[in-house]
N, C-alpha and C positions, 0 to 999 in steps of 0.2 A: 493428665497432661495439660499444662498451662498453654495459653495461646502463644507465648514467646518460645517455649520449648518445642511446640508443634511446628512453629515457623522454622526454627533452627533445624529440626529433624527433617522437615519437608524439603526445604530448599537445599540443605546439605546433601541429603540422599539423592535428590534430583541431579545435583551437580556431579556427584560421584558416578551415577549411572550414565549420564551424558558423556563424561570423560572416558568411560569404559566402552563407549560406542553403541549404547542402547538407543534405538530410535526414540525421539522425544515423546511420541504418542504413547508408546509402551512404558517408557520411564514414568510418565505422569500417571498412567493407570496403576502401575505397581505401587508407587508411593502413595497415591490417593487412596487406594483400597486398603493398604496396610495401615495407613494413618487413621482411616475411618474405623477400622477394626479396633485399633488401640483406644479410640475416643468413645465410640458408642457400641462396639461389640461386633461379632462376626455376622450374625443374621441380618441386621440392618445394612451392613456393608455389602453383603451379597445381594440384598434386595436392590440397593442402588446400582450395583454392577449390572443387574439384569434390566433395570428400568430405564436408566439414562440412555444407553445405546438405542433402544427401541423408540423412546419418546423423541429423541433428537433426529434420528434418521427418517422419521415419519412426520416431522413437523411441517406444517403448511408454510410457515414463515421462512424456513430454511430451504424450501424448494426453489427459492429464487437463486440460490448459489449455483446449482448445476446449470440453470438457464443462462446466467451471465457468463459462466465459464464456456458454455456451448456457443454463445454469441461471440465471445472473443476468439474461439477456435475457428469458427467459420470465417470470420473477417480476416484472421491471420492467414488462413489458407487461400484467401482470395488475392493475396499479394498487396494488401493495402499499406503495409509498412513501407515498402519501397515507393509506392505512389505518393504517400504522405510526405516522405522525405524529398521526392522529386518536386512536389508542389511547393514545399517550404523553401527548397533550394532555389526554385525559380524566382521567389519573391526576395530573398535576402542573401543568396549565395554569392552574389557579386561583390558584397561588402567585405571589408576586412573583418575576419572572424565570422563571416556569414555562414559557412558550412557548419560551424559549431552551433550557431544560433538556430540554423535550420534543423539541426538534430534535436535541439531542445524543444522547439515548437512541434516537430513531428512526434516526439515522445509524448507531448501533451495531447496531441490528436489521437495517437494510438492508445493512450491511457483511457480514453473515453470508451474503448471497446475491449480493453484487456483486463484491467483490475489487479495486475501483479507488478510489483516493482522489479523483481528479479527477471521476469519474463520480458518486460519492456527493455531493460538494460541489455539482456542477452540478444534480443531481436535487433536492436540498433547497433550493437557491436558488430553484427554481420552486415547490416544495411548501410550504415553511415561511415564506418571507419575506413573502408577502401577509398572513398572519395577524398576524405581528409588526408589520407596518406598520399594519394596521387598528387594533390596540390601542395604538398610539403608542410602540412601542419605539424606542429610539435606533438610528439606522441603523448606527452603528458596532458596537454590541453584537449586533444581528441578523446582520450580515455576519460578524463575528468568530466567533460561535457556529457558523455554517454552515461556515466555513473549518476550524475546529478539529474539528468533528464529522466532516467529510469525510475527515480523515486516518485515521479508524478503518477505512476501506475496505480498507487494505492490511495491517492487523494482525489484526483479528478473522477467524478462519478461516470458510470456506475462502478463502485468499489466493493469487492468481496469483503474486504476488511471492515468496511462500514456496515455491511449487512450483518456480519458476525457480531460486531459491537452492539448494533441495534437490537438484535435478537437476545443477546445475553443480558442487556440492561433494560429491555422494555422501552427503548427509545424509538421514535418514529423514523424508520429507515428512509422514507422519502424526504423528510426534512434534513436528515443527515447528508443525503446526496446533494441537495440544493445548497446546504451550508458549506460544502466543499468547493463550490464553484469559484467564489471570489478568492479564497486562499490559493486555489490552483492557478488562477490567472496571475495572481500576485507572484507566485513562485516562478512562472515562466518569465515574467517581466524582470524579476530580480536576477534570474540566471542569465538572461540576455544582457542585462546591464553589466553583470560580472564579466562576461566574455568581452564586452566593449572596453571595460577598464583594463583587462589583461592585454588585449591587442594594442590599446593606446600606449601602455608602458612598454610592450614588447611586440612591435609590428610583425617581426619575423615569425612569431608563434602561430599566427592565423592569417596567411596570405589570402588575397582576394581570389574568388573562384571565377568561373566564366559567366558572363552576362547571358542570360537565356533570352532568345528572341520572344517578342510579345505573343506571337501565335503559338509557340511551343509552351510558353508559360500558361496561356489559357487552356491549352490541351491538357497540361498537367493538373490544373485545378479542376478541369472537367472530369478527370478520372476519380476524384475523391468526393465529389458532391453527394453521391448516394449515402456514404457512411456519415457525412455531416447531417444529412436529413434524418438518418436513423437515430443519431445521437439526440438531435433536436426533438424528434418524436417521443423518445423515451423520457427524456428529462422534462420536456414541455408537458407531457401527459401527467407526470408526477407532480409538477409544480402547480398545475391548474386542477389537480384532483380528479382527472379523467379516469385514472386507474391506480391500483395499489402497486407497491414495489414488486410484489410477486407477479402480478399481471404484466407489469412493465418488463420484467425479465423474460417472460414468455413472448411478448411482442418483439423485444430486442433479438431474441434467438431466431424467431421466425423471419424477421427482417434481414438479419445477417445471412440466413440460409438463402433467401431469394436474391440478395445482393451478390453472394458468391456464385449462385446459379446463373444470374444475369451476365456475369463476367466470364462464364464458361470454365470456371475453375473446379467444378464439382463432377465427380464420377461416383459410382457406387463404392469404389475402393476408398476414395477420399471421405465420403460420408461415414463409412465404417470407421476409418481412422479417427475422424473427429469425435465420433461417439465413444470410441475406446479411450482417447485422450481425455475427454470430459469425465468419463467414469473413473479413470485412474486418478485424475486430479481431485475429483469430488470425494473419492474414497479416502485419499490421504488427508484432505481437509477435515472430513468428518471423524477420522481416527484421532487426529490431533484435538478436535473439538471435544470428543468423548473423554479423552484423557484429561484435558484441561478442566472440564466440568467435574470429573471425579476428584481431581486435585483441589479445586476450589471448594467443593462440598466438604472435604476434609478440613480445609482452613476455616470454613464457616462453622462447622461443628466444634472446632477448637476455639472459636471466638476471636480469631485474629482481626477481622474488620472492626469489631467493637473495641478491642484492646487498642488498636491504632487510634480510633476516634477518642477514646478516653485519655490516651497519652497526649494527644494534641491539645485536648481541653485542659488537662492537668498542668501542662507546661506553658499554656497560654501562647502558643505559637500562632503568629498571624496567618490567616488563611492563604494569602498570596505566597507567603514563604513556604507553606506546605506544598503548594502547586509547583514551585521552583524545585523543591527537594524531589518530588515525584518525577519531574522532567529530567533531572540530573540522573536519577536511577535508570530511566529509559535510555538515556544516552549510553550508559555503561552496558546495559543489556543488549543494545543494538550492535555491539561489537562481536557478539557470538550467538545471537538468536536471530532467526528469520522473523519477518513481521507478524505472521499469524500467531506463532508461539508466544511472542511477547504480549500481544493483545489478550490472548486467551488465558495466559498465566497470571497476568497482573490486574486486569480490569475488575474481575470479581472481588478482589481485595481492596483496590483503591476507590472504586465507584461509590460504595456506600459512604466512605469518608468524604469524598469530594462533594457529593450531593448534600450530605449533612452539613457541610460548611457553607452551603448556599450557592454553589456554582451551578450553572445551567448544564444539563447532561448532553445537549447537542454541542454546545461549545467545548465541553471536555472531550467529547468524541473526536472532534476535528483536531483539537490540540494534541491528543494522544497520537493520532495518525501522523500529524506533522512531526512530532518529536521522534516517532519511529522512523520516518523518512530520514531525519537528520542522523539518527543512529546508524542507519544503513550506509552512509557515506563518511562516517567519522573514523579517522584512523584510530588504532592501527589496523583493525580487521573488520570494518563494516562489510556487511554481506554483499552489497553491490560492488564494493571495491574488489572483494574476493572473486566474484563472478567475472567481472570485466578484466581483471588482471590475468586470470587463468585463460580467458579467451584470446586476449590481445598480446599476452606475454610482455606487457609493459612492466618495467621494474617497479616493485611496490614502493620503494622510497621516492621514485619520481612521481608516482600517483599520489602519494601522501602530500607532496609539495604542491601539486597542481590542484588538488581537490580543496585545499585550504580556503581559497576565496569563495568557493561555492558553499562550504560549510558556514563561513561568515555570513553569506547571504541568507542561509536558512536560519541562523541564529537571529538575525535582524527581523526576518519574517515572523518567527516564533514570538519574539518580544513584542512586535506590533499587535499580533493576534491576542496574546495574553493580556496586554495592557488596554487594548481597544476591542472588547468582545463583540461589539456591534458589527464589525467586519464580517464575522461569522453568522451572526444572528439576524442581520437585516433582511436577507432574502427569505429565510424560513418564516419570519414573522409576517410576510406578505402573502404566504401561501393560502390557497382556498381551503 
């Protein structure tokens, strides 16, 4: 089996199974094992099937994943999403389009303790949308702001997606986290500017909210300072080399527990529910990870990464053009894959090619996360659009129209980061 025939069989079979309703983890396991049998034989394939699940689920590096998930679960149960929104609303809600901007900033804050784009979008569809509806916001703008803000969940650290990327590629997870800070802040700024431009052209789309008295605003800010301290502790510790990413995950989970306890939001039942939610989410992530690794091993044995590199060399394609072609593919995949599946399915294939062309693995990791973000809000069926549309019942055509300016903002941000890599690499280069 040649590399190109293996790729055709692998991705074709995977598409058929997914269309048939097979869960993506099991689809990748089935295709990966069958393909490996065809390439190197039954016994080595069965050996991999037994080895990979054990080695990955007992990996010290991957133990950070359930820790950050548990951190997000505790903080979510503490009611921080509503408090973040109230605090952001107190600062900018009185401006035209202010509630939409408050939603975006609050999504950024929540992303620092969540790590999931879909979960962030779903949370703020419940938290922020009622206020925007009460003040007469256009349904399209309200839904689009939630969709766009939700994508921050996988970029602003700590990000589970970045952990997975780092473990798969051998890239320093702490440096990946730090590298995501500036692009994350840039995303918030561009989204807020987008809202400003929208309400400048159409003032009725985002009416002013109520001005919050100073005392009430200070009280709202006071309710969120502990989680800001927690975020600063975890990221600061990683930046200055005080602890590893795995240790940071444990510190974050413990800090979130005491934060929720301090707010009086924990009971034995809630703690049990948090543990069950964490176990369920971790189990699904690890199942997808195992499937993706088996599939990528099949592609490696078939020689697809080497074939891609040889093809690029033979045709003399410019390295930057290769990057743009990869990014275009991610945009297409983003219309029907969720973020983790995209990363796990494609990075093992593209990473050797990209590094071989001389690009920095930390920069590529951040770029991949950003283009996955973009794919999740790109029409026709980006995953965040699908989630928010189902929760709010906003007509999908309306959502397509209103999300377009935010997509344009993401394209601009992606172009800036691709053309000026130091935006990503500056802070990691200063780490201890």
